[in-house]
Biopython code that builds the backbone (N, CA, C, O; Angstrom):
import numpy as np
from Bio.PDB.StructureBuilder import StructureBuilder

atoms = [
    (1, "MET", "N", (3.225, -1.045, -11.027)),
    (1, "MET", "CA", (1.797, -1.108, -11.108)),
    (1, "MET", "C", (1.374, -2.058, -12.224)),
    (1, "MET", "O", (0.364, -2.751, -12.102)),
    (2, "SER", "N", (2.138, -2.091, -13.301)),
    (2, "SER", "CA", (1.771, -2.999, -14.398)),
    (2, "SER", "C", (1.879, -4.449, -13.957)),
    (2, "SER", "O", (1.110, -5.293, -14.418)),
    (3, "GLY", "N", (2.828, -4.755, -13.064)),
    (3, "GLY", "CA", (2.957, -6.113, -12.545)),
    (3, "GLY", "C", (1.747, -6.528, -11.718)),
    (3, "GLY", "O", (1.321, -7.681, -11.773)),
    (4, "ILE", "N", (1.197, -5.598, -10.959)),
    (4, "ILE", "CA", (-0.014, -5.880, -10.173)),
    (4, "ILE", "C", (-1.184, -6.095, -11.132)),
    (4, "ILE", "O", (-1.954, -7.044, -10.989)),
    (5, "LYS", "N", (-1.303, -5.201, -12.109)),
    (5, "LYS", "CA", (-2.414, -5.292, -13.058)),
    (5, "LYS", "C", (-2.368, -6.576, -13.881)),
    (5, "LYS", "O", (-3.408, -7.140, -14.222)),
    (6, "SER", "N", (-1.144, -7.038, -14.203)),
    (6, "SER", "CA", (-1.018, -8.252, -15.018)),
    (6, "SER", "C", (-1.103, -9.528, -14.187)),
    (6, "SER", "O", (-1.240, -10.619, -14.740)),
    (7, "GLY", "N", (-1.023, -9.400, -12.865)),
    (7, "GLY", "CA", (-1.067, -10.567, -11.993)),
    (7, "GLY", "C", (0.298, -11.164, -11.700)),
    (7, "GLY", "O", (0.382, -12.159, -10.981)),
    (8, "LYS", "N", (1.377, -10.585, -12.235)),
    (8, "LYS", "CA", (2.728, -11.094, -11.977)),
    (8, "LYS", "C", (3.187, -10.779, -10.552)),
    (8, "LYS", "O", (3.989, -11.512, -9.973)),
    (9, "ILE", "N", (2.677, -9.697, -10.002)),
    (9, "ILE", "CA", (2.980, -9.323, -8.622)),
    (9, "ILE", "C", (1.695, -9.499, -7.823)),
    (9, "ILE", "O", (0.666, -8.927, -8.184)),
    (10, "PRO", "N", (1.733, -10.283, -6.738)),
    (10, "PRO", "CA", (0.505, -10.579, -5.992)),
    (10, "PRO", "C", (-0.044, -9.367, -5.234)),
    (10, "PRO", "O", (0.687, -8.675, -4.525)),
    (11, "LYS", "N", (-1.334, -9.132, -5.399)),
    (11, "LYS", "CA", (-2.022, -8.086, -4.653)),
    (11, "LYS", "C", (-2.224, -8.547, -3.219)),
    (11, "LYS", "O", (-2.250, -9.743, -2.930)),
    (12, "VAL", "N", (-2.364, -7.582, -2.337)),
    (12, "VAL", "CA", (-2.817, -7.847, -0.975)),
    (12, "VAL", "C", (-4.275, -7.426, -0.944)),
    (12, "VAL", "O", (-4.589, -6.259, -1.179)),
    (13, "GLY", "N", (-5.160, -8.352, -0.658)),
    (13, "GLY", "CA", (-6.581, -8.051, -0.614)),
    (13, "GLY", "C", (-7.248, -8.232, -1.965)),
    (13, "GLY", "O", (-6.651, -8.724, -2.923)),
    (14, "SER", "N", (-8.499, -7.820, -2.008)),
    (14, "SER", "CA", (-9.292, -7.946, -3.235)),
    (14, "SER", "C", (-9.691, -6.557, -3.722)),
    (14, "SER", "O", (-10.550, -5.903, -3.132)),
    (15, "TYR", "N", (-9.076, -6.131, -4.772)),
    (15, "TYR", "CA", (-9.434, -4.868, -5.404)),
    (15, "TYR", "C", (-9.171, -4.999, -6.896)),
    (15, "TYR", "O", (-8.362, -5.821, -7.327)),
    (16, "ASN", "N", (-9.850, -4.194, -7.662)),
    (16, "ASN", "CA", (-9.658, -4.174, -9.103)),
    (16, "ASN", "C", (-8.438, -3.297, -9.374)),
    (16, "ASN", "O", (-8.500, -2.081, -9.190)),
    (17, "ALA", "N", (-7.339, -3.891, -9.806)),
    (17, "ALA", "CA", (-6.091, -3.158, -10.003)),
    (17, "ALA", "C", (-6.200, -2.109, -11.111)),
    (17, "ALA", "O", (-5.439, -1.141, -11.120)),
    (18, "SER", "N", (-7.121, -2.287, -12.026)),
    (18, "SER", "CA", (-7.286, -1.297, -13.095)),
    (18, "SER", "C", (-8.064, -0.075, -12.625)),
    (18, "SER", "O", (-7.893, 1.022, -13.158)),
    (19, "SER", "N", (-8.912, -0.267, -11.635)),
    (19, "SER", "CA", (-9.732, 0.833, -11.124)),
    (19, "SER", "C", (-10.139, 0.524, -9.681)),
    (19, "SER", "O", (-11.298, 0.205, -9.416)),
    (20, "PRO", "N", (-9.180, 0.619, -8.747)),
    (20, "PRO", "CA", (-9.490, 0.240, -7.362)),
    (20, "PRO", "C", (-10.454, 1.230, -6.703)),
    (20, "PRO", "O", (-10.283, 2.443, -6.818)),
    (21, "SER", "N", (-11.456, 0.707, -6.021)),
    (21, "SER", "CA", (-12.383, 1.576, -5.299)),
    (21, "SER", "C", (-11.811, 1.906, -3.924)),
    (21, "SER", "O", (-10.993, 1.161, -3.384)),
    (22, "HIS", "N", (-12.242, 3.006, -3.381)),
    (22, "HIS", "CA", (-11.806, 3.443, -2.057)),
    (22, "HIS", "C", (-12.108, 2.370, -1.010)),
    (22, "HIS", "O", (-11.250, 2.044, -0.190)),
    (23, "SER", "N", (-13.316, 1.826, -1.035)),
    (23, "SER", "CA", (-13.704, 0.827, -0.027)),
    (23, "SER", "C", (-12.909, -0.469, -0.177)),
    (23, "SER", "O", (-12.550, -1.087, 0.825)),
    (24, "ASP", "N", (-12.627, -0.891, -1.412)),
    (24, "ASP", "CA", (-11.825, -2.107, -1.614)),
    (24, "ASP", "C", (-10.397, -1.905, -1.120)),
    (24, "ASP", "O", (-9.815, -2.812, -0.525)),
    (25, "LEU", "N", (-9.828, -0.725, -1.359)),
    (25, "LEU", "CA", (-8.475, -0.453, -0.868)),
    (25, "LEU", "C", (-8.465, -0.428, 0.657)),
    (25, "LEU", "O", (-7.580, -1.018, 1.277)),
    (26, "MET", "N", (-9.432, 0.243, 1.265)),
    (26, "MET", "CA", (-9.517, 0.303, 2.730)),
    (26, "MET", "C", (-9.568, -1.106, 3.319)),
    (26, "MET", "O", (-8.911, -1.386, 4.322)),
    (27, "SER", "N", (-10.329, -1.968, 2.713)),
    (27, "SER", "CA", (-10.460, -3.356, 3.154)),
    (27, "SER", "C", (-9.143, -4.111, 2.982)),
    (27, "SER", "O", (-8.759, -4.903, 3.843)),
    (28, "SER", "N", (-8.461, -3.865, 1.878)),
    (28, "SER", "CA", (-7.206, -4.562, 1.576)),
    (28, "SER", "C", (-6.101, -4.194, 2.557)),
    (28, "SER", "O", (-5.260, -5.035, 2.875)),
    (29, "TYR", "N", (-6.085, -2.958, 3.041)),
    (29, "TYR", "CA", (-5.045, -2.547, 3.980)),
    (29, "TYR", "C", (-5.102, -3.362, 5.268)),
    (29, "TYR", "O", (-4.097, -3.477, 5.970)),
    (30, "ARG", "N", (-6.247, -3.920, 5.583)),
    (30, "ARG", "CA", (-6.387, -4.749, 6.796)),
    (30, "ARG", "C", (-5.589, -6.053, 6.687)),
    (30, "ARG", "O", (-5.374, -6.734, 7.690)),
    (31, "SER", "N", (-5.152, -6.399, 5.473)),
    (31, "SER", "CA", (-4.390, -7.633, 5.270)),
    (31, "SER", "C", (-2.895, -7.383, 5.133)),
    (31, "SER", "O", (-2.135, -8.329, 4.930)),
    (32, "LEU", "N", (-2.455, -6.131, 5.239)),
    (32, "LEU", "CA", (-1.034, -5.824, 5.086)),
    (32, "LEU", "C", (-0.196, -6.462, 6.184)),
    (32, "LEU", "O", (-0.634, -6.611, 7.325)),
    (33, "GLN", "N", (1.027, -6.835, 5.805)),
    (33, "GLN", "CA", (1.999, -7.376, 6.751)),
    (33, "GLN", "C", (3.318, -6.652, 6.561)),
    (33, "GLN", "O", (3.575, -6.067, 5.510)),
    (34, "LYS", "N", (4.147, -6.699, 7.586)),
    (34, "LYS", "CA", (5.475, -6.106, 7.512)),
    (34, "LYS", "C", (6.201, -6.645, 6.274)),
    (34, "LYS", "O", (6.212, -7.852, 6.032)),
    (35, "GLY", "N", (6.796, -5.756, 5.504)),
    (35, "GLY", "CA", (7.527, -6.155, 4.300)),
    (35, "GLY", "C", (6.706, -6.044, 3.029)),
    (35, "GLY", "O", (7.267, -6.059, 1.933)),
    (36, "ASP", "N", (5.376, -5.931, 3.150)),
    (36, "ASP", "CA", (4.547, -5.671, 1.971)),
    (36, "ASP", "C", (4.815, -4.241, 1.514)),
    (36, "ASP", "O", (5.591, -3.523, 2.144)),
    (37, "ALA", "N", (4.191, -3.833, 0.443)),
    (37, "ALA", "CA", (4.423, -2.485, -0.072)),
    (37, "ALA", "C", (3.130, -1.894, -0.611)),
    (37, "ALA", "O", (2.146, -2.595, -0.847)),
    (38, "LEU", "N", (3.169, -0.576, -0.797)),
    (38, "LEU", "CA", (2.050, 0.172, -1.357)),
    (38, "LEU", "C", (2.601, 0.993, -2.515)),
    (38, "LEU", "O", (3.673, 1.589, -2.408)),
    (39, "VAL", "N", (1.866, 1.020, -3.619)),
    (39, "VAL", "CA", (2.369, 1.737, -4.787)),
    (39, "VAL", "C", (1.257, 2.531, -5.454)),
    (39, "VAL", "O", (0.098, 2.116, -5.481)),
    (40, "LYS", "N", (1.636, 3.672, -5.985)),
    (40, "LYS", "CA", (0.794, 4.436, -6.896)),
    (40, "LYS", "C", (1.754, 4.973, -7.952)),
    (40, "LYS", "O", (2.969, 4.877, -7.784)),
    (41, "SER", "N", (1.252, 5.511, -8.988)),
    (41, "SER", "CA", (2.102, 5.987, -10.076)),
    (41, "SER", "C", (3.190, 6.928, -9.550)),
    (41, "SER", "O", (2.900, 7.994, -9.007)),
    (42, "GLY", "N", (4.436, 6.514, -9.721)),
    (42, "GLY", "CA", (5.564, 7.346, -9.346)),
    (42, "GLY", "C", (6.024, 7.278, -7.906)),
    (42, "GLY", "O", (6.959, 7.988, -7.536)),
    (43, "HIS", "N", (5.400, 6.447, -7.074)),
    (43, "HIS", "CA", (5.816, 6.408, -5.671)),
    (43, "HIS", "C", (5.510, 5.057, -5.036)),
    (43, "HIS", "O", (4.536, 4.392, -5.390)),
    (44, "CYS", "N", (6.367, 4.665, -4.085)),
    (44, "CYS", "CA", (6.199, 3.379, -3.404)),
    (44, "CYS", "C", (6.586, 3.520, -1.936)),
    (44, "CYS", "O", (7.535, 4.231, -1.604)),
    (45, "TYR", "N", (5.857, 2.848, -1.068)),
    (45, "TYR", "CA", (6.165, 2.750, 0.361)),
    (45, "TYR", "C", (6.412, 1.288, 0.698)),
    (45, "TYR", "O", (5.776, 0.403, 0.126)),
    (46, "MET", "N", (7.340, 1.026, 1.632)),
    (46, "MET", "CA", (7.514, -0.311, 2.173)),
    (46, "MET", "C", (6.899, -0.317, 3.573)),
    (46, "MET", "O", (7.175, 0.575, 4.375)),
    (47, "VAL", "N", (6.078, -1.304, 3.865)),
    (47, "VAL", "CA", (5.363, -1.377, 5.135)),
    (47, "VAL", "C", (6.301, -1.827, 6.256)),
    (47, "VAL", "O", (6.928, -2.884, 6.178)),
    (48, "ALA", "N", (6.380, -1.001, 7.296)),
    (48, "ALA", "CA", (7.155, -1.336, 8.496)),
    (48, "ALA", "C", (6.254, -2.030, 9.510)),
    (48, "ALA", "O", (6.644, -3.026, 10.117)),
    (49, "SER", "N", (5.038, -1.494, 9.689)),
    (49, "SER", "CA", (4.062, -2.097, 10.600)),
    (49, "SER", "C", (2.692, -1.495, 10.319)),
    (49, "SER", "O", (2.562, -0.482, 9.631)),
    (50, "VAL", "N", (1.680, -2.146, 10.871)),
    (50, "VAL", "CA", (0.304, -1.684, 10.689)),
    (50, "VAL", "C", (-0.376, -1.619, 12.046)),
    (50, "VAL", "O", (-0.317, -2.574, 12.820)),
    (51, "ASP", "N", (-1.017, -0.502, 12.334)),
    (51, "ASP", "CA", (-1.821, -0.331, 13.544)),
    (51, "ASP", "C", (-3.274, -0.491, 13.109)),
    (51, "ASP", "O", (-3.902, 0.467, 12.658)),
    (52, "PHE", "N", (-3.801, -1.698, 13.245)),
    (52, "PHE", "CA", (-5.143, -2.002, 12.763)),
    (52, "PHE", "C", (-6.212, -1.260, 13.564)),
    (52, "PHE", "O", (-7.224, -0.842, 13.001)),
    (53, "ASN", "N", (-5.998, -1.092, 14.871)),
    (53, "ASN", "CA", (-6.987, -0.408, 15.709)),
    (53, "ASN", "C", (-7.181, 1.048, 15.291)),
    (53, "ASN", "O", (-8.306, 1.547, 15.282)),
    (54, "ASN", "N", (-6.095, 1.724, 14.949)),
    (54, "ASN", "CA", (-6.160, 3.136, 14.570)),
    (54, "ASN", "C", (-6.113, 3.345, 13.053)),
    (54, "ASN", "O", (-6.063, 4.479, 12.576)),
    (55, "GLN", "N", (-6.130, 2.258, 12.316)),
    (55, "GLN", "CA", (-6.109, 2.281, 10.850)),
    (55, "GLN", "C", (-4.979, 3.170, 10.314)),
    (55, "GLN", "O", (-5.212, 4.109, 9.552)),
    (56, "ARG", "N", (-3.747, 2.845, 10.735)),
    (56, "ARG", "CA", (-2.554, 3.568, 10.277)),
    (56, "ARG", "C", (-1.518, 2.561, 9.794)),
    (56, "ARG", "O", (-1.388, 1.462, 10.333)),
    (57, "VAL", "N", (-0.790, 2.967, 8.768)),
    (57, "VAL", "CA", (0.294, 2.151, 8.232)),
    (57, "VAL", "C", (1.591, 2.935, 8.427)),
    (57, "VAL", "O", (1.693, 4.094, 8.023)),
    (58, "TYR", "N", (2.570, 2.298, 9.045)),
    (58, "TYR", "CA", (3.895, 2.893, 9.236)),
    (58, "TYR", "C", (4.777, 2.370, 8.112)),
    (58, "TYR", "O", (4.861, 1.164, 7.881)),
    (59, "VAL", "N", (5.431, 3.292, 7.419)),
    (59, "VAL", "CA", (6.152, 2.933, 6.198)),
    (59, "VAL", "C", (7.539, 3.562, 6.152)),
    (59, "VAL", "O", (7.852, 4.505, 6.879)),
    (60, "TYR", "N", (8.354, 2.997, 5.265)),
    (60, "TYR", "CA", (9.640, 3.588, 4.898)),
    (60, "TYR", "C", (9.515, 4.054, 3.458)),
    (60, "TYR", "O", (8.849, 3.422, 2.639)),
    (61, "GLU", "N", (10.171, 5.178, 3.163)),
    (61, "GLU", "CA", (10.210, 5.641, 1.786)),
    (61, "GLU", "C", (11.555, 6.279, 1.514)),
    (61, "GLU", "O", (12.186, 6.829, 2.416)),
    (62, "GLN", "N", (11.985, 6.205, 0.285)),
    (62, "GLN", "CA", (13.240, 6.803, -0.140)),
    (62, "GLN", "C", (12.944, 8.178, -0.705)),
    (62, "GLN", "O", (12.154, 8.319, -1.638)),
    (63, "THR", "N", (13.578, 9.184, -0.140)),
    (63, "THR", "CA", (13.480, 10.531, -0.681)),
    (63, "THR", "C", (14.805, 10.818, -1.381)),
    (63, "THR", "O", (15.721, 10.000, -1.288)),
    (64, "PRO", "N", (14.942, 11.924, -2.063)),
    (64, "PRO", "CA", (16.149, 12.132, -2.874)),
    (64, "PRO", "C", (17.484, 11.803, -2.214)),
    (64, "PRO", "O", (18.358, 11.241, -2.875)),
    (65, "SER", "N", (17.674, 12.124, -0.953)),
    (65, "SER", "CA", (18.995, 11.819, -0.393)),
    (65, "SER", "C", (18.956, 10.945, 0.856)),
    (65, "SER", "O", (20.005, 10.512, 1.333)),
    (66, "ILE", "N", (17.769, 10.677, 1.395)),
    (66, "ILE", "CA", (17.684, 9.882, 2.627)),
    (66, "ILE", "C", (16.442, 9.002, 2.611)),
    (66, "ILE", "O", (15.528, 9.195, 1.810)),
    (67, "SER", "N", (16.435, 8.037, 3.513)),
    (67, "SER", "CA", (15.227, 7.240, 3.748)),
    (67, "SER", "C", (14.549, 7.805, 4.979)),
    (67, "SER", "O", (15.211, 8.201, 5.938)),
    (68, "ILE", "N", (13.218, 7.840, 4.948)),
    (68, "ILE", "CA", (12.486, 8.342, 6.101)),
    (68, "ILE", "C", (11.376, 7.371, 6.485)),
    (68, "ILE", "O", (10.915, 6.578, 5.663)),
    (69, "ALA", "N", (10.961, 7.443, 7.733)),
    (69, "ALA", "CA", (9.839, 6.652, 8.229)),
    (69, "ALA", "C", (8.678, 7.612, 8.457)),
    (69, "ALA", "O", (8.847, 8.660, 9.079)),
    (70, "THR", "N", (7.510, 7.257, 7.958)),
    (70, "THR", "CA", (6.314, 8.078, 8.135)),
    (70, "THR", "C", (5.133, 7.155, 8.417)),
    (70, "THR", "O", (5.257, 5.934, 8.326)),
    (71, "SER", "N", (4.006, 7.732, 8.754)),
    (71, "SER", "CA", (2.789, 6.938, 8.910)),
    (71, "SER", "C", (1.660, 7.630, 8.168)),
    (71, "SER", "O", (1.649, 8.850, 8.003)),
    (72, "HIS", "N", (0.716, 6.822, 7.727)),
    (72, "HIS", "CA", (-0.412, 7.327, 6.943)),
    (72, "HIS", "C", (-1.668, 6.578, 7.353)),
    (72, "HIS", "O", (-1.620, 5.387, 7.662)),
    (73, "SER", "N", (-2.786, 7.279, 7.354)),
    (73, "SER", "CA", (-4.053, 6.628, 7.666)),
    (73, "SER", "C", (-4.500, 5.798, 6.465)),
    (73, "SER", "O", (-4.143, 6.086, 5.323)),
    (74, "PHE", "N", (-5.287, 4.765, 6.749)),
    (74, "PHE", "CA", (-5.859, 3.965, 5.666)),
    (74, "PHE", "C", (-6.596, 4.878, 4.689)),
    (74, "PHE", "O", (-6.474, 4.729, 3.473)),
    (75, "SER", "N", (-7.352, 5.814, 5.226)),
    (75, "SER", "CA", (-8.173, 6.695, 4.402)),
    (75, "SER", "C", (-7.325, 7.560, 3.467)),
    (75, "SER", "O", (-7.649, 7.693, 2.287)),
    (76, "SER", "N", (-6.247, 8.146, 3.983)),
    (76, "SER", "CA", (-5.411, 8.992, 3.125)),
    (76, "SER", "C", (-4.729, 8.165, 2.037)),
    (76, "SER", "O", (-4.564, 8.640, 0.914)),
    (77, "LEU", "N", (-4.331, 6.926, 2.360)),
    (77, "LEU", "CA", (-3.726, 6.058, 1.347)),
    (77, "LEU", "C", (-4.742, 5.705, 0.262)),
    (77, "LEU", "O", (-4.428, 5.739, -0.928)),
    (78, "ALA", "N", (-5.961, 5.366, 0.683)),
    (78, "ALA", "CA", (-7.010, 5.015, -0.286)),
    (78, "ALA", "C", (-7.384, 6.222, -1.141)),
    (78, "ALA", "O", (-7.599, 6.089, -2.346)),
    (79, "ASN", "N", (-7.461, 7.400, -0.520)),
    (79, "ASN", "CA", (-7.767, 8.618, -1.275)),
    (79, "ASN", "C", (-6.719, 8.888, -2.343)),
    (79, "ASN", "O", (-7.033, 9.424, -3.406)),
    (80, "SER", "N", (-5.478, 8.519, -2.063)),
    (80, "SER", "CA", (-4.381, 8.723, -3.023)),
    (80, "SER", "C", (-4.231, 7.569, -4.011)),
    (80, "SER", "O", (-3.449, 7.656, -4.958)),
    (81, "GLY", "N", (-4.984, 6.485, -3.788)),
    (81, "GLY", "CA", (-4.959, 5.359, -4.723)),
    (81, "GLY", "C", (-3.800, 4.392, -4.558)),
    (81, "GLY", "O", (-3.434, 3.701, -5.509)),
    (82, "TYR", "N", (-3.208, 4.332, -3.354)),
    (82, "TYR", "CA", (-2.108, 3.383, -3.125)),
    (82, "TYR", "C", (-2.625, 1.952, -3.133)),
    (82, "TYR", "O", (-3.529, 1.602, -2.373)),
    (83, "MET", "N", (-2.044, 1.134, -3.996)),
    (83, "MET", "CA", (-2.431, -0.275, -4.118)),
    (83, "MET", "C", (-1.435, -1.144, -3.347)),
    (83, "MET", "O", (-0.229, -1.038, -3.568)),
    (84, "PRO", "N", (-1.922, -2.001, -2.444)),
    (84, "PRO", "CA", (-1.025, -2.859, -1.681)),
    (84, "PRO", "C", (-0.639, -4.120, -2.466)),
    (84, "PRO", "O", (-1.457, -4.722, -3.162)),
    (85, "PHE", "N", (0.635, -4.492, -2.327)),
    (85, "PHE", "CA", (1.080, -5.754, -2.936)),
    (85, "PHE", "C", (1.996, -6.493, -1.989)),
    (85, "PHE", "O", (2.588, -5.909, -1.081)),
    (86, "ALA", "N", (2.101, -7.809, -2.221)),
    (86, "ALA", "CA", (2.819, -8.697, -1.304)),
    (86, "ALA", "C", (4.286, -8.789, -1.644)),
    (86, "ALA", "O", (4.703, -8.582, -2.783)),
    (87, "LYS", "N", (5.051, -9.104, -0.626)),
    (87, "LYS", "CA", (6.487, -9.254, -0.778)),
    (87, "LYS", "C", (6.891, -10.529, -1.510)),
    (87, "LYS", "O", (8.038, -10.661, -1.935)),
    (88, "ASN", "N", (5.965, -11.460, -1.659)),
    (88, "ASN", "CA", (6.288, -12.760, -2.279)),
    (88, "ASN", "C", (6.584, -12.604, -3.741)),
    (88, "ASN", "O", (6.875, -13.589, -4.421)),
]
sb = StructureBuilder()
sb.init_structure("model")
sb.init_model(0)
sb.init_chain("A")
sb.init_seg("    ")
for serial, (resi, resn, name, xyz) in enumerate(atoms, 1):
    if name == "N":
        sb.init_residue(resn, " ", resi, " ")
    sb.init_atom(name, np.array(xyz, "f"), 0.0, 1.0, " ", f" {name:<3s}", serial, name[0])
structure = sb.get_structure()
């Protein structure tokens, strides 16, 4: 998260990394691409695909002993404060 805030890691979309608003995050998720990631304090998802019509992001995450694939709505991600960043 500090890399996003400092500008060393490129954000996806336009949001204030120090205090992202729900609407700015929702808007930013529309720019996600496969291989991008979402982060909040203590957790990270890697984007597998995005369903723009249904506003869902399909992700991979590492749990203590296995990797799992899950999906999350744009709204639930924004409510949790997940900030999108680019793979570049």
